[in-house]
VOSEBA-71347 format. One record per residue (C-alpha): y, x, z; residue in one letter. Coordinates in steps of 0.05 Angstrom, whole numbers, always signed. Example, Ala and Ser with C-alpha at 12.3 -4.5 7.8 and 13.67 -1.06 7.14 Angstrom:
<r <-90,+246,+156>,"A">,
<r <-21,+273,+143>,"S">,
! end
This chain:
<r <+75,-828,-142>,"M">,
<r <+103,-750,-135>,"A">,
<r <+151,-728,-89>,"L">,
<r <+214,-713,-123>,"P">,
<r <+229,-638,-136>,"V">,
<r <+289,-633,-84>,"R">,
<r <+243,-662,-29>,"H">,
<r <+185,-612,-42>,"Q">,
<r <+236,-552,-39>,"M">,
<r <+260,-579,+27>,"T">,
<r <+187,-575,+53>,"Y">,
<r <+169,-510,+26>,"W">,
<r <+226,-481,+50>,"T">,
<r <+214,-510,+123>,"L">,
<r <+148,-478,+122>,"A">,
<r <+173,-413,+100>,"A">,
<r <+224,-416,+157>,"I">,
<r <+168,-427,+208>,"V">,
<r <+128,-373,+184>,"L">,
<r <+180,-317,+185>,"I">,
<r <+202,-352,+259>,"A">,
<r <+123,-337,+279>,"A">,
<r <+124,-269,+258>,"L">,
<r <+194,-261,+291>,"W">,
<r <+180,-299,+358>,"W">,
<r <+105,-289,+361>,"L">,
<r <+93,-218,+328>,"G">,
<r <+49,-186,+394>,"D">,
<r <+11,-251,+401>,"V">,
<r <-12,-263,+324>,"I">,
<r <-20,-184,+309>,"L">,
<r <-89,-181,+326>,"P">,
<r <-103,-243,+280>,"F">,
<r <-68,-215,+225>,"I">,
<r <-110,-148,+231>,"M">,
<r <-167,-180,+241>,"G">,
<r <-155,-222,+178>,"G">,
<r <-135,-167,+128>,"A">,
<r <-197,-124,+150>,"I">,
<r <-238,-195,+138>,"A">,
<r <-204,-200,+68>,"Y">,
<r <-216,-124,+53>,"F">,
<r <-292,-132,+67>,"L">,
<r <-308,-203,+37>,"D">,
<r <-331,-171,-33>,"P">,
<r <-374,-127,+11>,"F">,
<r <-411,-189,+42>,"A">,
<r <-415,-225,-21>,"D">,
<r <-446,-174,-52>,"R">,
<r <-499,-177,+7>,"L">,
<r <-508,-254,-7>,"E">,
<r <-518,-236,-81>,"K">,
<r <-574,-190,-56>,"L">,
<r <-609,-246,-14>,"G">,
<r <-583,-242,+55>,"L">,
<r <-545,-295,+90>,"S">,
<r <-469,-296,+104>,"R">,
<r <-487,-288,+176>,"V">,
<r <-537,-230,+165>,"M">,
<r <-485,-204,+112>,"S">,
<r <-427,-198,+164>,"T">,
<r <-479,-170,+217>,"I">,
<r <-494,-118,+171>,"V">,
<r <-423,-93,+159>,"I">,
<r <-406,-94,+233>,"A">,
<r <-467,-47,+243>,"L">,
<r <-441,-1,+187>,"L">,
<r <-366,-8,+211>,"A">,
<r <-393,+11,+285>,"I">,
<r <-431,+70,+260>,"L">,
<r <-366,+100,+225>,"I">,
<r <-320,+88,+276>,"F">,
<r <-371,+121,+329>,"V">,
<r <-375,+180,+275>,"V">,
<r <-298,+186,+270>,"L">,
<r <-289,+189,+340>,"S">,
<r <-337,+238,+360>,"L">,
<r <-327,+284,+297>,"A">,
<r <-265,+274,+257>,"I">,
<r <-210,+251,+311>,"V">,
<r <-218,+308,+356>,"P">,
<r <-223,+360,+297>,"M">,
<r <-160,+327,+271>,"L">,
<r <-123,+332,+337>,"A">,
<r <-141,+406,+351>,"R">,
<r <-121,+419,+279>,"Q">,
<r <-55,+384,+300>,"L">,
<r <-39,+418,+356>,"G">,
<r <-55,+491,+328>,"Q">,
<r <-8,+478,+265>,"L">,
<r <+43,+457,+317>,"I">,
<r <+36,+524,+354>,"A">,
<r <+38,+569,+295>,"L">,
<r <+97,+542,+263>,"A">,
<r <+144,+589,+291>,"P">,
<r <+92,+647,+265>,"D">,
<r <+99,+613,+196>,"L">,
<r <+177,+614,+191>,"L">,
<r <+178,+679,+218>,"T">,
<r <+135,+703,+166>,"S">,
<r <+176,+658,+113>,"F">,
<r <+237,+691,+143>,"Q">,
<r <+206,+762,+130>,"T">,
<r <+191,+748,+57>,"F">,
<r <+255,+723,+45>,"L">,
<r <+288,+786,+77>,"T">,
<r <+247,+826,+33>,"A">,
<r <+257,+785,-32>,"R">,
<r <+321,+767,-27>,"F">,
<r <+367,+806,+28>,"P">,
<r <+431,+776,+11>,"D">,
<r <+407,+705,+24>,"L">,
<r <+381,+722,+88>,"V">,
<r <+440,+763,+110>,"Q">,
<r <+474,+689,+119>,"N">,
<r <+468,+680,+195>,"S">,
<r <+466,+606,+181>,"V">,
<r <+398,+616,+142>,"V">,
<r <+371,+653,+201>,"N">,
<r <+397,+606,+253>,"D">,
<r <+371,+547,+214>,"T">,
<r <+301,+577,+212>,"L">,
<r <+297,+601,+285>,"S">,
<r <+322,+529,+306>,"S">,
<r <+264,+500,+263>,"I">,
<r <+211,+537,+292>,"G">,
<r <+232,+538,+362>,"D">,
<r <+244,+455,+352>,"A">,
<r <+175,+452,+329>,"I">,
<r <+137,+488,+380>,"K">,
<r <+178,+458,+445>,"S">,
<r <+187,+388,+418>,"R">,
<r <+121,+382,+366>,"G">,
<r <+77,+358,+422>,"G">,
<r <+127,+318,+449>,"E">,
<r <+143,+277,+387>,"L">,
<r <+62,+268,+370>,"A">,
<r <+50,+243,+451>,"G">,
<r <+117,+199,+443>,"T">,
<r <+93,+173,+376>,"L">,
<r <+23,+155,+405>,"L">,
<r <+52,+128,+465>,"S">,
<r <+104,+81,+415>,"S">,
<r <+42,+61,+370>,"A">,
<r <+0,+44,+443>,"M">,
<r <+58,+2,+465>,"T">,
<r <+65,-38,+395>,"V">,
<r <-14,-40,+392>,"V">,
<r <-45,-41,+460>,"N">,
<r <-115,+2,+453>,"L">,
<r <-154,-63,+484>,"V">,
<r <-135,-108,+428>,"I">,
<r <-155,-55,+382>,"I">,
<r <-218,-48,+406>,"I">,
<r <-239,-117,+430>,"V">,
<r <-198,-171,+397>,"V">,
<r <-187,-146,+329>,"V">,
<r <-267,-135,+319>,"P">,
<r <-278,-199,+340>,"V">,
<r <-229,-235,+297>,"V">,
<r <-253,-193,+237>,"A">,
<r <-327,-211,+252>,"F">,
<r <-315,-287,+259>,"Y">,
<r <-263,-296,+204>,"M">,
<r <-311,-250,+151>,"L">,
<r <-370,-297,+176>,"M">,
<r <-331,-364,+157>,"D">,
<r <-285,-330,+101>,"W">,
<r <-309,-377,+47>,"D">,
<r <-312,-438,+88>,"R">,
<r <-233,-426,+103>,"M">,
<r <-213,-414,+32>,"V">,
<r <-259,-482,+11>,"A">,
<r <-224,-519,+76>,"K">,
<r <-151,-494,+56>,"I">,
<r <-160,-513,-26>,"D">,
<r <-174,-579,+4>,"G">,
<r <-111,-590,+39>,"W">,
<r <-72,-569,-23>,"L">,
<r <-26,-622,-60>,"P">,
<r <-62,-652,-110>,"R">,
<r <+3,-652,-157>,"D">,
<r <+4,-578,-149>,"H">,
<r <-61,-553,-133>,"A">,
<r <-84,-524,-206>,"P">,
<r <-13,-486,-208>,"T">,
<r <-22,-462,-134>,"I">,
<r <-95,-438,-147>,"R">,
<r <-64,-391,-207>,"R">,
<r <-17,-368,-164>,"I">,
<r <-64,-353,-111>,"A">,
<r <-112,-323,-158>,"H">,
<r <-59,-274,-195>,"D">,
<r <-39,-259,-116>,"I">,
<r <-109,-241,-98>,"D">,
<r <-119,-199,-164>,"R">,
<r <-55,-162,-140>,"V">,
<r <-82,-146,-66>,"L">,
<r <-146,-135,-88>,"S">,
<r <-130,-81,-138>,"G">,
<r <-76,-50,-107>,"F">,
<r <-100,-53,-21>,"V">,
<r <-169,-47,-33>,"R">,
<r <-165,+0,-96>,"G">,
<r <-108,+44,-63>,"Q">,
<r <-152,+46,+6>,"V">,
<r <-212,+76,-35>,"T">,
<r <-174,+124,-76>,"V">,
<r <-142,+147,-10>,"C">,
<r <-209,+159,+27>,"L">,
<r <-238,+187,-37>,"I">,
<r <-184,+237,-49>,"L">,
<r <-172,+250,+24>,"G">,
<r <-249,+267,+32>,"T">,
<r <-243,+315,-36>,"F">,
<r <-184,+346,-10>,"Y">,
<r <-210,+358,+58>,"A">,
<r <-278,+381,+39>,"V">,
<r <-259,+424,-19>,"A">,
<r <-197,+464,+25>,"L">,
<r <-250,+468,+82>,"M">,
<r <-299,+508,+36>,"L">,
<r <-245,+550,+7>,"A">,
<r <-232,+577,+76>,"G">,
<r <-161,+545,+93>,"L">,
<r <-151,+540,+172>,"D">,
<r <-126,+468,+168>,"F">,
<r <-163,+442,+113>,"G">,
<r <-183,+384,+143>,"L">,
<r <-120,+362,+168>,"L">,
<r <-81,+381,+111>,"V">,
<r <-133,+335,+65>,"G">,
<r <-123,+274,+113>,"S">,
<r <-48,+284,+104>,"V">,
<r <-50,+286,+27>,"A">,
<r <-105,+229,+25>,"G">,
<r <-63,+177,+68>,"A">,
<r <+5,+191,+28>,"L">,
<r <-32,+185,-34>,"T">,
<r <-17,+110,-21>,"F">,
<r <+43,+127,-50>,"I">,
<r <+39,+160,-123>,"P">,
<r <+47,+238,-124>,"Y">,
<r <+75,+237,-59>,"V">,
<r <+10,+252,-31>,"G">,
<r <-4,+308,-82>,"A">,
<r <+70,+347,-66>,"I">,
<r <+68,+343,-3>,"I">,
<r <-5,+363,+17>,"G">,
<r <+2,+415,-37>,"G">,
<r <+66,+443,-15>,"A">,
<r <+35,+447,+55>,"L">,
<r <-32,+477,+30>,"A">,
<r <-1,+527,-12>,"I">,
<r <+49,+548,+47>,"G">,
<r <-12,+550,+90>,"L">,
<r <-46,+593,+36>,"A">,
<r <+4,+644,+26>,"L">,
<r <+7,+654,+101>,"F">,
<r <-67,+666,+106>,"Q">,
<r <-83,+698,+43>,"F">,
<r <-19,+739,+32>,"W">,
<r <-49,+786,-25>,"G">,
<r <-107,+749,-43>,"D">,
<r <-81,+709,-103>,"W">,
<r <-150,+683,-132>,"M">,
<r <-162,+647,-58>,"Q">,
<r <-83,+621,-59>,"I">,
<r <-96,+598,-136>,"G">,
<r <-164,+567,-111>,"I">,
<r <-120,+523,-63>,"V">,
<r <-70,+504,-117>,"A">,
<r <-129,+488,-166>,"A">,
<r <-159,+438,-113>,"I">,
<r <-96,+399,-119>,"F">,
<r <-87,+403,-193>,"A">,
<r <-164,+385,-200>,"A">,
<r <-146,+321,-154>,"G">,
<r <-85,+297,-188>,"Q">,
<r <-127,+304,-256>,"F">,
<r <-191,+259,-217>,"L">,
<r <-138,+205,-193>,"E">,
<r <-96,+201,-247>,"G">,
<r <-149,+199,-305>,"N">,
<r <-211,+170,-271>,"I">,
<r <-206,+148,-198>,"I">,
<r <-141,+103,-201>,"T">,
<r <-150,+70,-273>,"P">,
<r <-225,+55,-250>,"K">,
<r <-211,+21,-177>,"L">,
<r <-138,+4,-184>,"V">,
<r <-121,-11,-260>,"G">,
<r <-56,-14,-293>,"D">,
<r <-50,-94,-286>,"S">,
<r <-25,-88,-216>,"V">,
<r <+49,-94,-220>,"G">,
<r <+69,-68,-153>,"L">,
<r <+125,-15,-175>,"H">,
<r <+122,+35,-114>,"P">,
<r <+204,+28,-109>,"L">,
<r <+185,-41,-90>,"W">,
<r <+131,-25,-42>,"L">,
<r <+182,+28,-12>,"L">,
<r <+231,-29,-3>,"F">,
<r <+185,-77,+29>,"A">,
<r <+152,-26,+75>,"L">,
<r <+224,-13,+100>,"S">,
<r <+253,-74,+100>,"A">,
<r <+185,-108,+143>,"F">,
<r <+186,-50,+187>,"G">,
<r <+254,-56,+205>,"T">,
<r <+258,-129,+215>,"L">,
<r <+189,-137,+252>,"F">,
<r <+163,-67,+271>,"G">,
<r <+90,-51,+267>,"F">,
<r <+70,-128,+246>,"L">,
<r <+122,-121,+192>,"G">,
<r <+93,-59,+162>,"M">,
<r <+22,-94,+161>,"L">,
<r <+53,-157,+123>,"V">,
<r <+94,-115,+83>,"A">,
<r <+42,-102,+23>,"V">,
<r <+19,-176,+20>,"P">,
<r <+82,-206,+23>,"V">,
<r <+108,-160,-31>,"A">,
<r <+56,-177,-78>,"A">,
<r <+66,-254,-59>,"V">,
<r <+140,-248,-75>,"I">,
<r <+129,-202,-143>,"G">,
<r <+73,-255,-165>,"V">,
<r <+118,-324,-149>,"V">,
<r <+175,-275,-183>,"A">,
<r <+136,-264,-248>,"R">,
<r <+111,-334,-248>,"F">,
<r <+186,-367,-246>,"L">,
<r <+210,-314,-295>,"I">,
<r <+154,-340,-340>,"E">,
<r <+176,-408,-324>,"Q">,
<r <+248,-397,-340>,"Y">,
<r <+229,-362,-408>,"L">,
<r <+198,-432,-430>,"H">,
<r <+247,-472,-400>,"G">,
<r <+306,-499,-436>,"A">,
<r <+354,-465,-391>,"L">,
<r <+341,-406,-427>,"Y">,
<r <+315,-430,-500>,"R">,
<r <+376,-475,-503>,"G">,
<r <+369,-538,-547>,"V">,
<r <+299,-549,-567>,"V">,
<r <+282,-532,-643>,"E">,
<r <+258,-597,-659>,"N">,
<r <+322,-629,-623>,"E">,
<r <+369,-579,-665>,"R">,
<r <+344,-596,-724>,"A">,
<r <+353,-667,-713>,"E">,
<r <+424,-646,-710>,"I">,
<r <+473,-672,-769>,"P">,
<r <+499,-609,-796>,"G">,
<r <+458,-556,-769>,"F">,
<r <+430,-509,-813>,"I">,
<r <+356,-506,-814>,"N">,
<r <+338,-434,-817>,"E">,
<r <+274,-444,-849>,"E">,
<r <+292,-479,-910>,"T">,
<r <+370,-469,-906>,"G">,
<r <+395,-535,-917>,"H">,
<r <+443,-564,-872>,"I">,
<r <+406,-626,-837>,"T">,
<r <+436,-699,-842>,"G">,
<r <+474,-686,-909>,"T">,
<r <+423,-715,-949>,"A">,
<r <+421,-779,-903>,"K">,
<r <+499,-785,-908>,"K">,
<r <+503,-781,-986>,"E">,
<r <+451,-839,-988>,"N">,
<r <+486,-877,-949>,"E">,
<r <+549,-864,-977>,"S">,
! end
């Protein structure tokens, strides 16, 4: 006999409370397992494809691990030091950029620059970036290392990801066997929708960010922009939020191009054309192919989830914000669907209304129950 709905709601509410309490009190402890699980979930389709090619699950996991190590070594030796160097150079160059901008405003808009507030603001921004930029970067790095210990990142997370990826299918099958039998089909349907949203958004958007970041970085470096790698990386990372990456990256790139190539309008136009081409590729080719239109995660909902969970649970909250936002979105759509097909929304069911004496049938135009009353009379 199935449990009453009230008892079921009690159990599911208790499970949600336990999950929130675990995130709140055990954040630092379960962080490597959540990160490892996220990596395993992201890489599971690749392991499945290798299995279809004839490799065993263990060999597929080993191949993926070796490729990950190779990518990590390349990033550590080549790209990350270059990014750090360009970031330091950009921070040191910021006052000169603002001085050039101030000179440009003085030549073009003298009435505006004569205002002491504008001069003081530009000067203070330049001095603050030069004096506080390195300190701010160091503080952010120190805070990140406090939350996510370097040893955990290098050692524990890869180990957790390796074993979870190797046993992923068995874990999913085991959890499926624990589902309540009465609700197993519904839970599987909701889980399938959640997986579709996550795979479409997270995997798709990460791939889009990597593709566009690589495109912007390579194209800007070929165009001769001094900080092309840094600008392309920033634009690619912010592509996660629609239009934000192109706007911030484009403004930064064009501003640097104006400083570096002033007077060479062809070169400045090439930099602007790179971001125009990137937006065209993203909107018409890359995003429709990799993400699609049926994901259902609105950017505003995503921003709210990142802000709320980041505030409540810190770095761990930001990691689980997107999956939780996807789960809430799928469950909300499921509940709305149930509501639209339920008696609360539809009111009296059509066949019940048709039996009510005196009710006007919209199809025939006759008043139900009158013929029966006439016969009885």
